[in-house]
C-alpha positions in Angstrom: -44.0 -110.6 73.3 -41.0 -111.3 75.5 -38.6 -108.7 76.6 -35.8 -110.2 74.5 -37.9 -110.0 71.3 -38.9 -106.5 72.2 -35.4 -105.3 72.5 -33.9 -107.2 69.6 -35.0 -104.9 66.8 -33.5 -101.7 68.4 -30.3 -103.6 69.0 -30.2 -104.7 65.4 -30.9 -101.2 64.2 -28.1 -99.9 66.4 -25.7 -102.4 64.9 -26.9 -101.5 61.4 -26.3 -97.8 62.0 -22.8 -98.5 63.2 -22.0 -100.8 60.3 -23.3 -98.3 57.7 -21.6 -95.3 59.4 -18.2 -97.0 59.3 -18.5 -99.2 56.1 -19.7 -96.7 53.6 -16.9 -94.1 54.0 -14.4 -97.0 54.3 -15.6 -98.3 50.9 -15.0 -94.9 49.4 -11.5 -94.7 50.8 -10.7 -98.3 49.6 -11.9 -97.5 46.0 -9.9 -94.2 45.9 -6.6 -95.9 46.7 -6.2 -98.0 43.4 -7.3 -94.9 41.4 -3.8 -93.5 42.0 -2.3 -96.1 39.7 -5.1 -95.6 37.2 -4.4 -91.9 37.0 -0.7 -92.5 36.6 -1.4 -95.1 33.8 -3.8 -92.7 32.0 -1.3 -89.8 32.1 1.8 -91.9 31.3 0.0 -93.9 28.6 0.1 -90.9 26.3 3.9 -90.7 26.5 4.3 -94.0 24.8 4.0 -97.8 25.1 7.5 -98.3 26.6 6.8 -95.7 29.3 3.4 -97.4 30.1 5.1 -100.8 30.2 7.7 -99.5 32.6 5.1 -98.0 34.8 3.2 -101.3 34.8 6.1 -103.3 36.2 7.2 -100.6 38.7 3.6 -100.1 39.9 3.2 -103.9 40.5 6.3 -103.9 42.6 5.2 -100.8 44.6 1.7 -102.2 45.1 3.1 -105.4 46.4 5.5 -103.6 48.7 2.8 -101.5 50.3 0.2 -104.4 50.5 2.7 -106.6 52.4 2.6 -104.0 55.2 -1.2 -103.6 55.3 -1.0 -105.1 58.8 0.0 -101.6 60.0 -3.7 -100.6 59.4 -5.2 -103.9 60.7 -3.2 -104.4 63.9 -3.4 -100.7 64.8 -7.2 -100.6 64.3 -7.8 -103.5 66.7 -5.4 -102.2 69.4 -6.7 -98.7 69.3 -10.4 -99.8 69.2 -9.9 -101.9 72.3 -8.6 -98.9 74.3 -11.4 -96.8 73.0 -13.8 -99.3 74.3 -12.1 -99.3 77.6 -12.5 -95.5 77.7 -8.8 -94.7 77.6 -8.5 -92.4 74.6 -5.0 -91.2 75.6 -3.6 -94.8 75.6 -5.4 -95.5 72.3 -3.7 -92.6 70.6 -0.4 -93.6 72.2 -0.8 -97.1 70.8 -1.5 -95.5 67.4 1.6 -93.4 67.5 3.7 -96.6 68.1 2.2 -97.9 64.9 3.1 -94.8 63.0 6.7 -94.8 64.3 6.9 -98.5 63.2 5.6 -97.4 59.8 8.3 -94.8 59.5 11.0 -97.3 60.5 9.8 -99.9 58.0 9.4 -97.3 55.3 13.0 -96.2 55.7 14.2 -99.8 55.5 12.2 -100.4 52.3 13.6 -97.3 50.6 17.1 -98.3 51.6 16.6 -101.6 49.8 14.4 -100.6 46.9 16.4 -97.6 45.6 19.7 -99.4 44.9 18.0 -102.7 44.0 15.6 -101.1 41.5 17.5 -102.3 38.4 17.7 -105.9 39.7 14.1 -105.9 40.7 13.0 -104.7 37.3 15.2 -107.2 35.5 13.8 -110.0 37.5 10.4 -109.3 36.0 11.8 -109.8 32.5 11.1 -106.3 31.4 12.0 -105.4 27.9 15.1 -103.3 27.2 13.1 -100.3 26.0 10.8 -100.3 29.1 13.5 -101.0 31.7 14.9 -97.4 32.0 11.4 -96.0 32.5 10.6 -98.7 35.1 13.8 -98.1 37.0 13.2 -94.3 37.0 9.6 -94.6 38.2 10.5 -97.2 40.9 13.4 -95.3 42.3 11.5 -92.0 42.6 8.3 -93.6 43.8 10.2 -95.5 46.5 10.6 -92.2 48.4 6.8 -92.2 48.8 6.7 -95.6 50.5 7.3 -94.2 54.1 4.4 -91.8 53.6 2.1 -94.6 52.3 3.0 -96.8 55.3 2.3 -93.8 57.6 -1.1 -93.5 55.8 -1.8 -97.2 56.6 -0.9 -96.9 60.3 -2.7 -93.5 60.7 -5.8 -94.9 58.9 -5.8 -97.7 61.5 -5.7 -95.2 64.3 -8.7 -93.3 63.0 -10.6 -96.5 62.2 -9.9 -97.6 65.8 -11.3 -94.3 67.0 -14.4 -95.2 64.9 -13.7 -92.5 62.3 -13.8 -93.7 58.7 -14.9 -90.3 57.3 -11.5 -88.6 57.6 -9.7 -91.4 55.6 -12.3 -90.9 52.9 -11.7 -87.2 52.8 -7.9 -87.6 52.8 -8.1 -90.2 50.0 -10.3 -88.0 47.8 -7.9 -85.1 48.4 -4.9 -87.2 47.6 -6.5 -88.6 44.5 -7.3 -85.1 43.2 -3.9 -83.7 44.0 -2.2 -86.7 42.4 -4.1 -86.1 39.1 -3.3 -82.4 39.0 0.4 -83.0 39.9 0.8 -85.7 37.3 -0.6 -83.6 34.5 1.4 -80.6 35.6 4.7 -82.3 36.0 4.5 -84.8 33.1 3.3 -82.3 30.5 3.6 -78.8 32.0 7.1 -79.3 33.3 8.1 -81.8 30.7 9.5 -84.3 33.2 7.9 -87.4 31.5 7.5 -90.5 33.6 9.7 -89.0 36.3 7.1 -86.2 36.7 4.4 -88.9 37.2 6.5 -90.5 40.0 7.2 -87.2 41.7 3.5 -86.2 41.5 2.5 -89.4 43.2 5.2 -89.0 45.9 4.1 -85.4 46.7 0.5 -86.5 46.9 1.3 -89.3 49.2 3.4 -87.0 51.4 0.5 -84.6 51.6 -1.8 -87.4 52.6 0.6 -88.6 55.4 0.9 -85.0 56.6 -2.9 -84.6 56.7 -3.2 -87.7 58.8 -0.4 -86.7 61.1 -2.0 -83.3 61.8 -5.2 -85.0 62.8 -3.5 -87.6 65.0 -1.2 -85.0 66.6 -4.1 -82.8 67.4 -5.9 -85.7 69.0 -2.8 -86.6 71.0 -2.4 -83.1 72.4 -6.1 -82.9 73.2 -5.9 -86.1 75.3 -2.4 -85.7 76.6 -0.9 -88.6 74.7 2.9 -88.6 74.2 4.2 -88.3 70.6 7.7 -89.6 71.3 8.8 -93.0 70.0 8.7 -95.7 72.6 10.8 -98.8 71.9 8.6 -101.1 73.9 5.5 -99.9 72.2 7.0 -100.1 68.7 8.2 -103.6 69.4 4.7 -104.6 70.7 3.2 -103.2 67.5 5.6 -105.2 65.4 4.8 -108.4 67.4 1.1 -107.8 67.0 1.5 -107.2 63.2 3.7 -110.2 62.4 1.0 -112.8 62.3 -1.0 -110.6 60.0 2.0 -110.2 57.8 2.2 -114.0 57.6 -1.5 -114.1 56.7 -1.1 -111.4 54.0 1.9 -113.2 52.4 0.0 -116.5 52.4 -3.0 -114.8 50.7 -0.7 -113.1 48.1 0.8 -116.5 47.4 -2.6 -117.9 46.6 -3.2 -115.1 44.1 0.3 -115.5 42.5 -0.2 -119.3 42.2 -3.6 -118.7 40.5 -2.0 -116.3 38.0 0.8 -118.6 37.3 -1.6 -121.5 36.6 -3.7 -119.3 34.4 -0.5 -118.3 32.4 0.3 -122.0 31.9 -3.2 -122.5 30.4 -2.4 -120.1 27.5 -2.8 -116.5 26.4 -6.6 -116.7 26.2 -7.0 -118.1 29.7 -4.6 -115.6 31.3 -6.3 -112.7 29.6 -9.7 -113.9 30.8 -8.3 -114.6 34.3 -7.0 -111.0 34.6 -10.4 -109.6 33.7 -12.1 -111.9 36.3 -9.4 -111.1 38.9 -10.0 -107.3 38.4 -13.7 -107.8 39.0 -13.1 -110.1 41.9 -10.9 -107.4 43.5 -13.6 -104.8 43.0 -16.2 -106.9 44.8 -13.5 -107.5 47.5 -13.4 -103.7 48.2 -17.2 -103.7 48.9 -16.9 -106.7 51.2 -13.7 -105.4 52.9 -15.6 -102.2 53.9 -17.8 -104.3 56.1 -14.7 -106.1 57.4 -13.2 -102.8 58.3 -16.3 -101.8 60.2 -16.1 -105.2 62.0 -12.5 -104.5 63.1 -13.5 -101.2 64.7 -16.7 -102.3 66.2 -15.5 -105.7 67.6 -12.4 -104.1 69.1 -14.4 -101.5 70.8 -16.9 -103.9 72.3 -14.2 -106.2 73.6 -12.2 -103.3 75.1 -15.4 -102.3 76.9 -15.7 -105.8 78.4 -18.9 -106.5 76.4 -18.5 -110.0 75.0 -22.2 -110.3 74.4 -22.3 -107.1 72.4 -19.3 -108.3 70.3 -21.0 -111.6 69.6 -24.3 -109.9 68.6 -22.4 -107.5 66.4 -20.6 -110.4 64.8 -23.8 -112.2 64.1 -25.3 -109.1 62.5 -22.3 -108.4 60.3 -22.3 -112.0 59.1 -25.9 -111.4 58.0 -24.7 -108.3 56.2 -21.9 -110.3 54.6 -24.3 -112.9 53.2 -26.7 -110.3 51.9 -24.0 -108.3 50.3 -22.5 -111.4 48.7 -25.9 -112.4 47.3 -26.4 -108.9 45.9 -22.9 -108.8 44.3 -23.4 -112.3 42.8 -26.7 -111.3 41.2 -25.1 -108.0 39.9 -22.3 -109.9 38.3 -24.7 -112.2 36.5 -27.0 -109.4 35.4 -24.3 -107.0 34.3 -22.0 -109.4 32.5 -23.3 -108.4 29.0 -22.4 -104.8 29.8 -19.0 -105.0 31.3 -17.4 -108.0 29.5 -17.2 -106.1 26.1 -15.6 -103.2 28.0 -12.6 -105.4 28.8 -12.3 -107.5 25.6 -13.8 -107.9 22.1 -12.1 -111.2 21.5 -14.8 -113.9 21.2 -12.5 -116.6 22.5 -11.6 -114.7 25.6 -15.3 -113.9 26.2 -16.3 -117.6 25.8 -13.6 -118.7 28.2 -14.5 -116.0 30.7 -18.2 -116.5 31.0 -18.4 -119.9 32.8 -15.6 -118.9 35.2 -17.4 -115.6 35.9 -20.6 -117.5 36.9 -18.5 -119.5 39.4 -17.3 -116.2 40.9 -20.9 -115.0 41.1 -21.9 -118.2 43.0 -19.0 -117.8 45.4 -19.9 -114.3 46.5 -22.0 -115.2 49.5 -19.1 -117.4 50.8 -16.7 -114.4 50.2 -19.1 -112.1 52.1 -19.0 -114.3 55.3 -15.2 -114.8 54.9 -14.4 -111.1 54.7 -16.7 -110.3 57.7 -15.2 -113.0 59.9 -11.7 -112.0 58.9 -12.5 -108.5 60.1 -14.1 -109.7 63.3 -11.1 -111.8 64.3 -8.7 -109.0 63.3 -10.7 -106.6 65.5 -10.4 -109.2 68.3 -6.6 -109.2 67.8 -6.7 -112.9 66.9 -3.9 -112.5 64.4 -2.1 -115.7 65.3 -5.1 -117.9 64.5 -5.6 -115.9 61.2 -2.0 -116.6 60.2 -2.3 -120.4 60.8 -5.7 -120.5 59.1 -4.4 -118.8 56.0 -1.4 -121.2 55.9 -3.8 -124.2 56.1 -5.8 -122.6 53.2 -2.7 -122.1 51.1 -1.7 -125.7 51.7 -5.2 -126.9 50.6 -5.3 -124.7 47.5 -1.8 -125.0 46.1 -1.8 -128.7 45.1 -5.3 -128.5 43.7 -4.5 -125.5 41.6 -1.2 -126.8 40.4 -2.8 -130.1 39.2 -5.3 -128.3 36.9 -3.1 -127.9 33.8 -1.8 -131.5 33.9 -5.4 -132.8 34.3 -6.6 -130.8 31.3 -8.6 -128.4 33.4 -9.3 -124.8 32.2 -10.0 -121.4 33.7 -13.3 -122.5 35.1 -11.6 -125.3 37.0 -9.1 -122.8 38.3 -11.9 -120.6 39.7 -13.6 -123.6 41.2 -10.2 -124.1 43.0 -10.4 -120.4 44.1 -13.9 -121.1 45.4 -12.5 -124.1 47.3 -9.9 -121.8 48.8 -12.6 -119.4 50.0 -14.6 -122.4 51.4 -11.6 -123.6 53.4 -11.2 -120.0 54.8 -14.9 -120.1 55.6 -14.6 -123.3 57.6 -11.5 -122.3 59.5 -12.9 -118.8 60.4 -16.4 -120.2 61.2 -15.0 -122.8 63.6 -13.0 -120.1 65.4 -16.0 -117.8 65.6 -18.2 -120.7 67.0 -15.5 -121.6 69.6 -15.7 -118.2 71.3 -12.0 -118.2 71.9 -11.6 -114.9 70.2 -13.8 -113.2 72.8 -11.0 -111.9 74.9 -12.1 -108.8 76.8 -10.0 -105.9 78.1 -8.0 -103.0 76.9 -5.3 -105.3 75.7 -5.4 -108.9 74.4 
């Protein structure tokens, strides 16, 4: 046995332990976040259909607003992890504070726009006259929680960069629990209706942000990092995050185009599409947990000047992505008789859904590799390439998807187009990984 083969298993086991230690808590935190909207929907749903409809429109706007700024977590994770790898914890936390200050600034700007523009935004969705007042109320009140949610994103990035995904899990669980209790108490106990649901969510979000800030501030004081806003640092955080913003907007455009095409195919197809999209999003949480581990691990290796370790970790995470994708694909196929009836009892929707669902199952191994490589390149701070790659993907997907209704294609054809989209992402990310150009070592990129 050669020395290389003798040392490979321990190295692989080390990577496995790191991936599991970071990915499992990250998955829990990712799943906990969308439960906020589910709790609000469950509580408000008992007030009436108009209130629930208003919540649905407002929640969609709020979710979009926050997801656009997810780069606050991604860019901060990569920057902090590099400095951790370089052994400079003080600078790592200082970098994280710049991201948090940027989050507060962006949050204030969003509130300044969203509060007065709420009626116009709700009207643009074509909301009914009965639901509009409730939607405006919920959106205006909930907008006050956006700065807190952006701080949560940035602070989550700080802790992930510090190789800590357990604290975000605990904070997410605490926030979810508080949100549920506050919603019930304010909606029914205090009789505030949908406004009580909005205020309950805002208070829970503020509590989460406060919990994160306490953890980060303690770390800053422990390592002598400054807490004051630094214009140059904030500007650098914004510049690092801008390419990831472009990437996110391009990805959101893909999803919006897919939904628009499904709507043109008729009510049965759009109903089936929404069910599949919900399941697709759930599997994305599982795969994104590995990507988050990749961001933290790769950034740390590159910051430590260990390009070989970064490449080995990347290779192992790709194997994890493939295996996870295969498992998820098999689960989708085996569990389809159980979960499809939970979403719909309409035989026409079920019939339309089934073949498209099998396409999704087949594409899961591709998705597994895509999510992993996305996380690896984010961890390497390769945001500019990710932005261009996603623009290329959007350009390849849009014409194919938009031609489907005119050519007589159905939902299955649309999800083959979505699989094409993932395949294009796979090719662009794989080429970058193979080139090695992402392997830029040092405390900064």
